[in-house]
N, C-alpha and C positions, 0 to 999 in steps of 0.2 A: 173412498177419501185416499185410500193407499194407493189405488190406480193413479190418481190424479198427481200425488205427491210423487211416485216414481217418473210419470212423463215429465214433470216440470224438471226434475233432476236431470232427465236424460235431456231435456230441451237446453238446459244451462250447460251441460257437458258438450253438446253438438255446438253450442254457441261459442264455448270456449275453442274447441277445436278449430272452427272456422276462425275465429280472431288470430289465432295462433297461426295458422296458415297464412292467412294476410299478411300478418306480421313479417314471417318468413320469406313470403312472395316479395316483399318490398324492400328487403335488405339489398344495400348496395346503393350506388349513387351513379346517376348518369351525368357525366361531365364532359363539356366540350370546351376545346381550344382551336381559335382561328386566328392564324398570322399571315397577314399580307405584307411582302417586301416589295419596295420599289427603288429604283434607282435614282437618286439625286446628285447630279454633279459626279463627284468622285468617292461617294459613299453609298451603301444600300441603308435605307430606313424602313421604320414600319409604316405600312400604309393602314388601312382598316384592320382592326384588331379586336377580339372579345374572348372572354373566357368565364366559365361557369365553375363552380367549386365541383372538384378539390383544385383545379387547377388555380395557379397563380401566376399574372403576369408581370414580367420586368422588362424594363427596356434593354436593347441590345447594348453590347459592349463591342469595343474596337481594339484588337488586340496588335495589329500591324498596320502597316500603311496601303493595305490592299483595299481598304473600304468596306471589307466584309463584315455582316452583322452577326455578332456571335451571340446567340440566345440559349439560355437555360431553361430547359423544362422542368418546373417546380411543382411537385405534388406534395405537399407538407403532410399529410396523411402517412406519407412512409410507404405506401404500398398499395396494392389492389387486393379487396376481398371479394368473395362469391358476391354475383349480384352486379358487380360494378360494371358499367358501360362507359368506359372513356374512349373519348374521339379526338384526333389531332389532325386538324387539315391546315396545311401550308401552301401558299401561292406565292411564288417568286416571279417578278415581272421580267422584262427583258433586260438582260446584261446586270441583272441582280445576282448577288452573291451572298448566303446565308449559309452559317456554320452554326448547327443545332446539337446540343447535347443535354446530358443529365447531371444533377450534382452528385448523384450516387447510384448504386444499383438498384435496378427496380424490382421490388420484393413482392412475390404473389404470396397471399396468405391461405392456411388450410381453409378448405370449403367442403361443407357435407353433400352440397348437390349442386348449386350453381357455379356457372364458368366467371371468371374474371376475363372480361373481354377487353382489348384495346385493339383500335382500328384506326390507321394512319394512312392519310391522303397527302401525297407530295406532287406539286403541279409547278413546273419549271419552265419559264417563258423563253424566248429565243435568246441565245448564248448566254443565259443565267446559269448558274451554278448552285447546288445546294451539296452541303457536306453533313451529314449525318451519322454523328459518332457518339450515340448514348452508350452509358456504362451499360453492362451485361444485366440480364434477367436472373433473379434468383428464386426459383419455385420450390416454396416450403413443403415438407411432408404433407399429403393429402390434398395439395392445392390442384385447383383446375384452370389453366390458363388457353386463351384462345387470343392470337394476335393476327391481323391481316396489315400489309404495307403495300399500298397501290402508289406507283410512281408513273407519271406521265411527263414525257420530256418533248418539248418543242425544237425544232430546228437549231442546231449547234449549241444546245443545254448539254450539262452533265450533272451527273449524280454519282457522289461518293458516298456509299452506305454500307455502315457497318452494324451487323446484328449478331449477338452473342447471348448464350445460355450458359448457367452453371448446372452442375448435376443434382444442385440442392444446396442447403446448409450443410456444407462438407464438416466443419469443426462439431457441428451435432450430431454427425453419424447419419445424414438424411441424404445420402447419394442415392439419386434415382428414386426417391420414395414418392415423388408427387403422383396423383392419380392420372392426370392427363395433361399433355402440353401439344397444341397444335399451332403451326406457324405457316403462314403463306407469304411470299413476297413476290410481287409482279412489277415489273418494269417495263414499261414500252416507251419505244423512242418514236421520234417524227416520221421515220421512213416506214414505220409499221412494223419493223422487226422488235421482237420481245423476248424476255426470259421469265421464267417463275422458279422458285424454290418453295417445295411444299413438304413437309412432315407432319405426321403426328405420332407422338410417343406415349405409349400407355406401358409403363415398366411393368415387367411380368407377363406381358401379353404374348404369345406365340408369334403372331403376325405384325404386331405394331410395337413390339419391345425396342430396347435400346440397341441390341446388336452388337456389333463389333465397336460400338463407342463406350460401352459399359466401363471400360477400364479408365476411360479419361473424365476429367472432371468439368472441361468447358470445352464447349464448341462454338466456333464462330465463323461468319461468312463477310467478305469483303467484296462490295460490287463496285466497280468503276465503268460506267457506262455513259457514252454520248455518239453521236454520229461523227465526231470530229475524231474518235480514238480508233483510228484505222491504219492500214499500210505500215510505213517504218514507224510511226509514233508508237503503235500497239506493240510493235515487234520489240522497240526499247524498252517500253513500260513492263511487258511481259518478262523479258529478260532480266530486267532490275528486280521485280519483284520476287520472280524465281530464285535469284541469286540470294536475296533476303532471307526467304524461307529456307533456303538449303544450309545458310552459314549460321542458323539460331543456335547459339552456344549451350543452350540447356536441351538435354535429350528429352526433357519432358514435354516437347511440342513437335509436331509433326503437322506439315502441310502441303498444299498444292496448288498451282495456277492452272486455269483453263480458260478457253475462249468459246463464249456462249454464243447463240445465233445471233443477239444483239452486238452492236459494236462496242467492244469493250473487253473487260476481263472479271473474272472471278477468283478470287482466293478463298480457300477453304483450309482452316485450322482446328485442330484439336490439343488440348494441352491438360496437364495434371497439374497446372501452377496458374494462378492468377498474375503473378508478376510477369512470368513468362509471356502468357497471352498479351498483356498490356505494353510489354516491350517490343514484341513482334509487330502489334498493331502501330506503335508509334513509328517504328522504322518503315512499314508499309506505306501508311498514309503520310508520311514525309517524304518518301521517294515519289507518291503521286503527285503531291503538291509541287514538288521540284520540277518533274518532266512536264507536268501538263500546264503550269502557269507561272513559272519560276518563281514560286513562293517558298519562304523557308519553313522549316516544321515548325508546329507550335505546341507549346505546353500550356493546356487549357486550364484557364481557372475555374475553379468549382464553386465560388461564392460571389 
């Protein structure tokens, strides 16, 4: 009898462990957001769209006379937890113009084992434009974040893509306290030329640590890529962006401009101040809009 009793208890314990492991494995959500933009007359509008929780879908706004569709990516949960698998699939048709941002920073919460994953795909049709200007990502202490952004450009299409991370919740003393952060950005033009940015940060690791960026609190990359950005246009744009970076009034920011293999430019920034980074981005982005499309700078609504 005693042996049977122990066996039953062992079976119940094993069953409890199995249930707990199953619940742990199922933590997180698989959320998808698909946005299709098409040009109709002098405006870009939604075509086919779909979303799955936690994403919420809101109609585009129009901030100026260019007809560009301004869309906010809204995740009411406030951030990503371990096990989340979120995807964003954007398709912009010929001569369409989409401006995409977020209402606030993307927060990545602590996870004991599972990565928080965000996968972004951007396809831009002939002569189309995408301005991808989200707020920065804040990885909390102990978080595990993995992001990929894949961009495919048709002929005469242009992408302006901003991607930035904070070192953590700085006010909480969580500078570079996340567990892992992996990021890959890949942009391919119609001509077949491409560029890629990849990094893996494991704070404290000898080979994958923060390195020289450790004294900075924010890191950002601005990509301006398209087959039309060549010759004198690229030279003018490079001079304008370099001048903006050089003349930043705050010593808490440092940056540089380079020419990648693909037609266009890349601006890299590091900063010790969120306002300084935001101001620099606004000036750089405004210069890009003016030189490429003769459009004025925008102050984005976040509601």
